[in-house]
C-alpha positions as CSV (number, residue, x, y, z in Angstrom):
1,X,-200.1,51.4,-88.0
2,X,-199.6,50.4,-84.4
3,X,-202.6,51.3,-82.2
4,X,-202.4,51.3,-78.4
5,X,-205.3,51.1,-76.0
6,X,-205.5,54.0,-73.6
7,X,-205.4,53.1,-69.9
8,X,-205.2,55.8,-67.3
9,X,-202.6,54.0,-65.1
10,X,-200.6,52.4,-67.8
11,X,-197.2,53.8,-68.9
12,X,-196.5,53.3,-72.6
13,X,-193.1,53.8,-74.0
14,X,-190.6,52.7,-76.5
15,X,-187.0,51.8,-76.3
16,X,-184.4,53.2,-78.6
17,X,-183.1,51.3,-81.6
18,X,-180.5,53.1,-83.5
19,X,-182.0,52.4,-86.9
20,X,-185.6,53.0,-85.9
21,X,-185.6,56.1,-83.6
22,X,-187.3,58.3,-86.2
23,X,-189.7,55.4,-86.9
24,X,-190.7,54.5,-83.4
25,X,-190.9,57.8,-81.6
26,X,-193.5,59.3,-84.0
27,X,-195.7,56.3,-83.5
28,X,-195.5,56.7,-79.7
29,X,-196.2,60.4,-80.0
30,X,-199.3,59.9,-82.1
31,X,-201.0,57.5,-79.7
32,X,-203.9,58.8,-77.5
33,X,-202.2,57.8,-74.3
34,X,-201.6,59.8,-71.1
35,X,-198.2,58.5,-69.9
36,X,-195.3,58.3,-72.3
37,X,-191.6,57.5,-71.7
38,X,-188.5,57.0,-73.9
39,X,-185.8,54.6,-72.9
40,X,-182.4,55.2,-74.5
41,X,-180.6,52.1,-73.2
42,X,-178.2,51.2,-74.5
43,X,-177.3,54.6,-75.8
44,X,-174.7,54.0,-78.5
45,X,-174.6,57.3,-80.2
46,X,-175.8,60.9,-80.0
47,X,-179.5,61.1,-80.7
48,X,-181.9,64.1,-81.0
49,X,-185.2,63.4,-79.3
50,X,-186.3,67.0,-79.0
51,X,-189.1,66.7,-81.5
52,X,-190.7,64.0,-79.4
53,X,-190.5,65.5,-76.0
54,X,-193.6,67.6,-76.0
55,X,-195.7,64.6,-75.3
56,X,-193.2,62.7,-73.1
57,X,-193.1,62.6,-69.3
58,X,-189.9,60.7,-68.6
59,X,-186.6,59.8,-70.4
60,X,-184.2,57.1,-69.2
61,X,-180.6,56.9,-70.4
62,X,-178.1,54.1,-69.8
63,X,-175.2,52.3,-71.3
64,X,-174.5,48.7,-72.3
65,X,-172.6,46.2,-70.1
66,X,-170.6,43.1,-70.8
67,X,-167.4,42.0,-72.6
68,X,-168.6,43.3,-76.0
69,X,-170.4,46.4,-74.7
70,X,-170.3,49.4,-77.0
71,X,-169.0,52.6,-75.5
72,X,-171.1,55.3,-73.9
73,X,-169.9,58.8,-74.3
74,X,-170.9,61.1,-71.3
75,X,-171.4,64.1,-73.7
76,X,-174.3,62.2,-75.4
77,X,-175.9,61.7,-72.0
78,X,-175.5,65.4,-71.1
79,X,-176.9,66.4,-74.5
80,X,-180.1,64.3,-73.9
81,X,-180.3,65.7,-70.4
82,X,-180.2,69.3,-71.8
83,X,-183.0,68.4,-74.3
84,X,-185.1,67.1,-71.4
85,X,-184.4,70.2,-69.2
86,X,-185.4,72.5,-72.1
87,X,-188.6,70.6,-72.6
88,X,-189.3,70.3,-68.8
89,X,-189.3,66.4,-69.1
90,X,-188.0,64.2,-66.3
91,X,-184.6,62.6,-67.0
92,X,-182.8,59.7,-65.3
93,X,-179.2,58.6,-66.0
94,X,-179.8,55.0,-65.0
95,X,-176.4,53.4,-65.6
96,X,-173.0,53.9,-67.1
97,X,-171.6,51.5,-69.6
98,X,-168.8,48.9,-69.2
99,X,-166.9,51.1,-71.6
100,X,-167.5,54.7,-70.6
101,X,-165.9,57.8,-72.1
102,X,-165.8,61.0,-70.1
103,X,-163.7,64.1,-70.8
104,X,-161.9,62.2,-73.5
105,X,-160.7,59.5,-71.1
106,X,-161.9,55.9,-71.5
107,X,-162.9,53.9,-68.4
108,X,-163.7,50.2,-67.9
109,X,-166.3,49.7,-65.2
110,X,-167.4,46.6,-63.4
111,X,-171.1,45.6,-63.6
112,X,-171.7,46.5,-59.9
113,X,-170.4,50.0,-60.5
114,X,-172.6,51.0,-63.5
115,X,-175.6,52.3,-61.5
116,X,-173.5,53.7,-58.7
117,X,-171.4,55.8,-61.0
118,X,-174.4,57.1,-62.9
119,X,-176.1,58.2,-59.6
120,X,-172.8,59.7,-58.4
121,X,-172.7,62.3,-61.1
122,X,-176.0,63.6,-59.9
123,X,-177.5,64.8,-63.2
124,X,-181.0,63.4,-62.9
125,X,-183.7,66.0,-63.5
126,X,-187.2,65.9,-61.9
127,X,-189.8,68.5,-62.9
């Protein structure tokens, strides 16, 4: 089992890998560390992180960019935000994806627009 050394000013987190979300997040939750975060970037499907939020301080969500980028559905982002709000955990929508789906419409965004568009929707949540 992975064992992390506790440091007061160190942030420990894990990034999301589709096949390993239920494997990595329990490991992170079990560690005796103060500051935990979850990074769901690139988010490529809906995911339930609610069971792991009680010991998490911050969640970051973002999409993938590039010519072969997988799509990001805005409803997935909103669902994760709602999970964070319910658990009173900070949430940041860091960037859209090159292939972004919102309200059933597909958009192709340029790299320099990914962060700007994410911030423009104004859904970040700070406790």
